[in-house]
C-alpha positions, 0 to 999 in steps of 0.5 A: 687557319690559312687555306692551302694553295690550290693544286699543291701538296700541303694537307695532312690528315692523321699523318698522311699527306695528300695533294689538294684536288688530286686523288690517287690509287693505292698500289695493291702490293700483291705477293709476287709469289703464288706458291712458295717452294724452296728459296730461291725457287718459287712459283711466281705470278711472272712465270705463270703469266708466261705460261698463260701467254704460251697457252693462249698463243698456242690456241691462236696458232692452232686456230690459224693452222686449222683455218689453213692460214699457217702453212703447217699441220695443226699437230705441228703447232706443239713443236712450234711452241716449244721452239718459240719458248726456247727463242723467247727465253734465250733471246730475252735473256741475251737481249737483256744482257746486251742491251741493259746489263752488259756487266753480266758477261763478267760472270756468264753463269748469271745468264742462267739465273732466270729466277732473278729476273731480267728478260728483254722484249726486243731480245725475245722478239729476235729469239722468236724470229730465229726460232720460227725461221729455223722451224720453217726451214726444217719443215719447208714452210713459208717463214713469212707466213709463220711470222704472221701467225706468231705476230697475231699470237704474241699480243695477249702474251704481252698483256699478261707479262705486263700485268705480271710486271705490275704485280712485281712492282717493276718497270714503273712509270715516271714521276707525276708532276703537276695535275697528273692522272687520278690513278697515279700510284706510289710504288713501295718497290722503288729505291726511295721506298725501300730506303724509307722502309729500311730494306734497301740493303737486304740481299734476300729478294724474297725477304724484301718482298715479304717486308713490303707485304708486311708494310702495306698489309700488316703482320700475319701469323707466322711472319718472320721476326726480321720483319717486325721492325719494318714500318707501315707503308702509310707512315712513309708513303707521303715521302715517295713520289707519285708515278704513272702505272706504266705497266698498265698502260703497256698492258692496254696499249701494247697488248690489248690495242695492238692485238685488237688491231691485228684481230680486226685486220685478220677478220677483214681479210681472212677469206683472202689473206694479205701477202705473207709477211704483211701481218708481221710488218703491221705488228712491228709497226704498231707495237714499235709506235705504241711502245715508243709513245708509252716510253714517255710515261715509263721510268727509263733504266737507272743504269743509263742515268748521266745525272743522278735523278734524271731519266736515263737516256741514250741518244737525243733524249731517247731511252734504250726502249725507244731506240730499239722500237725505232728499229722495229718501226723501220723494220716493220715499214720496210717489210710492208713496203717489200711484202705488200701484195695483192690478196691471195689464198692462204698457202696450202699445208706443207705436209 
């Protein structure tokens, strides 16, 4: 028997097809629901990660207030967090509808159906800026320094939410071509996989999630009868393309690395802080640059596809995320140019 050509996908073992000389990681297909409640409302990992993001962010802000870096009393951090939560949810939802799904405005009630997903980071960022600016005005605090504190509190939350994106199997990466990384994955949540599993037309999102669970992990006691005909993932996965797990790339790059950069800058300057606004400018510049680069591994939004099957770009081959990140980089560079000052003591508390 003729040996398969090197680097090409031709080998088949027990009905499974593999790429010669290249391995892959199996997508774990965890249940996105942590605790089932009443359909369509459930306690999801996504919501829990958001909660964890704000709890860690609150802890960071309290430490900064205690160190007299933030121009507010430590006890006022709780109030600040409440307004930041409102800013993230309102801004994230409005940003998602404006940047990615403008048709939602045909039925404004869709904006309030948060359980269906759909929050845009850049919209949430704008909402956070509005929230802390309003808070600063109300408490007569320096909005630039409040922005610095929020910038240092955000990266852990970004990491948590990107992990939630991975658990949901959403925002996956572009197709792997040639000799891609050994950690490439096949996502049972992408459109092609849903078609092969026969569940692409199911309107009940929760049933789709359970069907994927059954396909990947097999049946369980008490499983709904509708899922019995769903084929196993191993029988169809070779027809699904390998992709970059871009959610994990973004978790490490936008969350861990950007957060580490800000932590290093803070540790190096904590005894004589940089000018108010500089830390926020560093965050905008670092996040925007990192996200712009990682967008080349992330599958662009399907609604922007001009040619079926081709990545959906907006202008000059750039995705919507890259265009928004370009604005972030410009904003960050502008803030650094305008706000860079000699190091000065942290501002005193504003009562």
